[in-house]
C-alpha positions, -999 to +999 in steps of 0.1 A: -242-450+601-272-467+617-293-436+625-316-440+595-320-477+601-334-469+636-357-444+621-369-464+591-358-501+591-364-519+624-367-557+625-370-585+650-342-608+653-295-640+724-267-660+731-235-645+744-199-658+740-179-663+772-143-674+778-109-670+763-103-664+726-103-698+708-122-715+737-153-694+740-185-712+750-222-704+744-243-688+772-280-687+765-306-664+779-343-673+781-374-658+796-392-682+819-427-670+810-422-667+772-418-695+747-406-670+721-392-635+724-374-613+699-344-590+700-349-555+685-329-551+653-323-526+626-311-531+590-297-513+560-287-520+525-250-517+519-230-516+487-204-539+502-225-567+517-261-562+506-285-563+535-268-558+568-285-564+602-276-552+637-291-558+671-301-528+691-281-528+724-286-513+758-269-517+792-272-551+808-299-560+832-290-577+865-294-612+850-269-605+821-244-582+839-222-612+851-217-621+814-215-588+797-220-551+804-246-547+776-273-567+760-298-566+731-331-549+736-356-577+743-391-575+730-421-596+742-445-606+715-471-579+724-444-553+716-433-566+682-457-545+661-449-514+681-412-519+674-417-526+637-443-500+629-442-474+656-426-440+652-389-437+662-398-417+693-420-446+706-395-473+696-368-456+715-388-461+747-380-499+744-343-493+745-337-502+781-325-532+801-350-560+803-370-554+835-383-590+842-366-623+852-342-639+827-326-673+830-289-677+822-277-712+810-239-714+807-229-743+785-197-760+776-207-759+739-179-744+718-189-711+702-170-720+670-180-753+654-150-772+644-150-793+613-129-824+607-105-803+586-099-778+615-095-803+643-060-813+651 
């Protein structure tokens, strides 16, 4: 389903949910030496929903493995153009766990925002 998106429609677009269903919290990941980074993405046009986007996933690096067994492919700024414009064979080389330091910030923030109407 996404094969042609990887070949032709890559984009740039990480927080992870932790906890029990209904009580999940947000866990944020940052790069200490980068103000901005992007997650590798792909997209396609669907008859059901219009444009649909997906993050490209890989196995988790050591900094994420406590939270989840996989993670998005993270791209530093100097790799963005290579991801967006390079051939699929070159882009596939980025599909690996992030090799450098990441910081994990576990919060108590609810993943789902509750409105006054849904609070009991």
